[in-house]
VOBA-546923 format. One record per residue (C-alpha): residue number from 1; chain; y, z, x. Coordinates in steps of 0.001 Angstrom, whole numbers, padded with zeros to 6 digits. Each point is the difference from the previous one (the first is absolute). Layout:
+-----+-------+---------+---------+---------+
:   n : chain :      py :      pz :      px :
+-----+-------+---------+---------+---------+
: NUM :     A :       Y :       Z :       X :
...
+-----+-------+---------+---------+---------+
***
This chain:
+-----+-------+---------+---------+---------+
:   n : chain :      py :      pz :      px :
+-----+-------+---------+---------+---------+
:   1 :     A : -031053 :  003351 : -028821 :
:   2 :     A : -003240 :  001137 :  001629 :
:   3 :     A : -000558 :  003495 :  001396 :
:   4 :     A : -000224 : -001501 :  003489 :
:   5 :     A :  003393 : -001677 : -000381 :
:   6 :     A :  001540 :  003253 : -001220 :
:   7 :     A : -001566 :  001887 :  002909 :
:   8 :     A :  001346 : -002511 :  002519 :
:   9 :     A :  003477 :  000174 : -001539 :
:  10 :     A : -000092 :  003779 :  000254 :
:  11 :     A : -001439 :  000214 :  003513 :
:  12 :     A :  001689 : -002759 :  001994 :
:  13 :     A :  003573 :  001376 : -000067 :
:  14 :     A : -001255 :  003311 :  001452 :
:  15 :     A : -002126 : -001827 :  002522 :
:  16 :     A :  002971 : -002043 :  001152 :
:  17 :     A :  002009 :  003146 :  000622 :
:  18 :     A : -002914 :  001644 :  001787 :
:  19 :     A : -000655 : -002907 :  002361 :
:  20 :     A :  003403 : -001097 :  001329 :
:  21 :     A : -001549 : -002083 :  002793 :
:  22 :     A : -001933 : -002041 : -002569 :
:  23 :     A :  001399 : -002301 : -002610 :
:  24 :     A : -001706 :  001720 : -002903 :
:  25 :     A :  002387 : -001479 : -002574 :
:  26 :     A : -001596 : -003343 :  000725 :
:  27 :     A : -003569 :  001185 :  000518 :
:  28 :     A : -002249 : -002642 : -001486 :
:  29 :     A : -003469 :  000464 :  001420 :
:  30 :     A : -002137 :  002927 : -001026 :
:  31 :     A : -000250 :  000998 :  003663 :
:  32 :     A :  003795 :  000216 :  000270 :
:  33 :     A :  000231 :  001975 : -003230 :
:  34 :     A : -002780 :  002343 :  001145 :
:  35 :     A :  001836 :  000634 :  003278 :
:  36 :     A :  003321 :  000585 : -001741 :
:  37 :     A : -001498 :  002489 : -002431 :
:  38 :     A : -001822 :  001751 :  002860 :
:  39 :     A :  003402 :  000359 :  001685 :
:  40 :     A :  001308 :  001490 : -003244 :
:  41 :     A : -002786 :  002600 :  000046 :
:  42 :     A :  000737 :  000807 :  003650 :
:  43 :     A :  003692 :  000415 : -000808 :
:  44 :     A : -000849 :  002348 : -002867 :
:  45 :     A : -002185 :  002055 :  002370 :
:  46 :     A :  002851 :  000171 :  002508 :
:  47 :     A :  002410 :  001141 : -002724 :
:  48 :     A : -002515 :  002603 : -001159 :
:  49 :     A : -000211 :  001378 :  003531 :
:  50 :     A :  003802 :  000180 :  000218 :
:  51 :     A :  000333 :  001792 : -003338 :
:  52 :     A : -002863 :  002361 :  000863 :
:  53 :     A :  001738 :  000942 :  003282 :
:  54 :     A :  003248 :  000594 : -001911 :
:  55 :     A : -001783 :  002291 : -002436 :
:  56 :     A : -001756 :  001892 :  002789 :
:  57 :     A :  003331 :  000473 :  001759 :
:  58 :     A :  001527 :  001237 : -003227 :
:  59 :     A : -002840 :  002530 : -000316 :
:  60 :     A :  000604 :  001479 :  003457 :
:  61 :     A : -000272 :  003760 : -000112 :
:  62 :     A : -002465 : -000177 : -002920 :
:  63 :     A : -003393 : -000015 :  001740 :
:  64 :     A : -002015 :  000387 : -003201 :
:  65 :     A :  001797 : -002924 : -001649 :
:  66 :     A : -000504 : -002134 :  003114 :
:  67 :     A : -003697 :  000864 :  000130 :
:  68 :     A : -000495 : -000767 : -003703 :
:  69 :     A :  001870 : -003318 :  000142 :
:  70 :     A : -001849 : -001037 :  003153 :
:  71 :     A : -003325 :  000759 : -001748 :
:  72 :     A :  001091 : -001907 : -003098 :
:  73 :     A :  001043 : -003021 :  002040 :
:  74 :     A : -003292 :  000015 :  001906 :
:  75 :     A : -001821 : -000065 : -003335 :
:  76 :     A :  002318 : -002553 : -001598 :
:  77 :     A : -000540 : -002723 :  002623 :
:  78 :     A : -003777 : -000274 : -000588 :
:  79 :     A :  000643 :  000286 : -003750 :
:  80 :     A :  002415 : -002955 :  000148 :
:  81 :     A : -002513 : -002039 :  001960 :
:  82 :     A : -002804 :  000946 : -002414 :
:  83 :     A :  002190 : -000968 : -002957 :
:  84 :     A :  000584 : -003429 :  001556 :
:  85 :     A : -003730 : -000390 :  000597 :
:  86 :     A : -000666 :  000998 : -003631 :
:  87 :     A :  002489 : -002601 : -001194 :
:  88 :     A : -001683 : -002723 :  002085 :
:  89 :     A : -003570 :  001232 :  000492 :
:  90 :     A : -002205 : -001634 :  002581 :
:  91 :     A : -003585 :  001132 :  000363 :
:  92 :     A : -001951 :  000310 :  003191 :
:  93 :     A : -000943 : -003441 :  001310 :
:  94 :     A :  002390 : -001677 : -002461 :
:  95 :     A :  002703 : -002388 :  001167 :
:  96 :     A :  003365 :  000840 : -001591 :
:  97 :     A :  001042 : -003653 :  000207 :
:  98 :     A : -003019 : -000944 : -002125 :
:  99 :     A :  001027 :  002611 : -002584 :
: 100 :     A :  003787 : -000488 : -000018 :
: 101 :     A :  000615 : -003217 :  001890 :
: 102 :     A :  002434 : -000606 :  002832 :
: 103 :     A :  002602 :  002204 : -001664 :
: 104 :     A : -002027 :  003168 :  000587 :
: 105 :     A :  002099 :  001031 :  003053 :
: 106 :     A :  003178 : -000461 : -002047 :
: 107 :     A : -001351 :  001988 : -002942 :
: 108 :     A : -001244 :  002789 :  002273 :
: 109 :     A :  003254 :  000226 :  001955 :
: 110 :     A :  002165 : -000165 : -003124 :
: 111 :     A : -001940 :  002830 : -001638 :
: 112 :     A :  000292 :  002128 :  003146 :
: 113 :     A :  003742 : -000671 :  000225 :
: 114 :     A :  000484 :  000848 : -003681 :
: 115 :     A : -001757 :  003352 :  000304 :
: 116 :     A :  001842 :  000767 :  003225 :
: 117 :     A :  003376 : -000692 : -001660 :
: 118 :     A : -001016 :  002335 : -002835 :
: 119 :     A : -000722 :  002734 :  002560 :
: 120 :     A :  003355 : -000621 :  001707 :
: 121 :     A :  001734 :  000328 : -003351 :
: 122 :     A : -001875 :  003239 : -000746 :
: 123 :     A :  000803 :  001523 :  003407 :
: 124 :     A :  003683 : -000868 : -000359 :
: 125 :     A :  000251 :  001240 : -003585 :
: 126 :     A : -001925 :  003197 :  000694 :
: 127 :     A :  001465 :  001041 :  003325 :
: 128 :     A :  003074 : -001976 :  001048 :
: 129 :     A :  001827 : -000713 : -003272 :
: 130 :     A : -000794 :  003442 : -001378 :
: 131 :     A :  001243 :  001715 :  003169 :
: 132 :     A :  003203 : -002064 :  000001 :
: 133 :     A :  000534 :  000913 : -003653 :
: 134 :     A : -000299 :  003688 :  000892 :
: 135 :     A :  003035 : -000180 :  002303 :
+-----+-------+---------+---------+---------+
***
């Protein structure tokens, strides 16, 4: 099985869940797949924002911790985006579709969603799960 087939098998179930108004289970065209995976990335961003707010609420009364986490998050977002750009580099005046084909938007969105889910996991494990275990 090709790497592309494996990627599609891994990405499409998440995309279907992230885009309930679209029929992502039956996405056939690259445009449909690109849009479904973009919805997956948007859903991951929304979940990240929810988890971040939960952590900040949990840190109430700890101004230094809040300041440090806020600074870390502000640095992490550009790092995530830079990591995605490093994974799929496009030079100035280069067309990403010439480099990666019509699946570039899917690849870009999937990489962003993957890194965002990793951050969600880290925030939960570091702040929420740990705090609940301390009870």
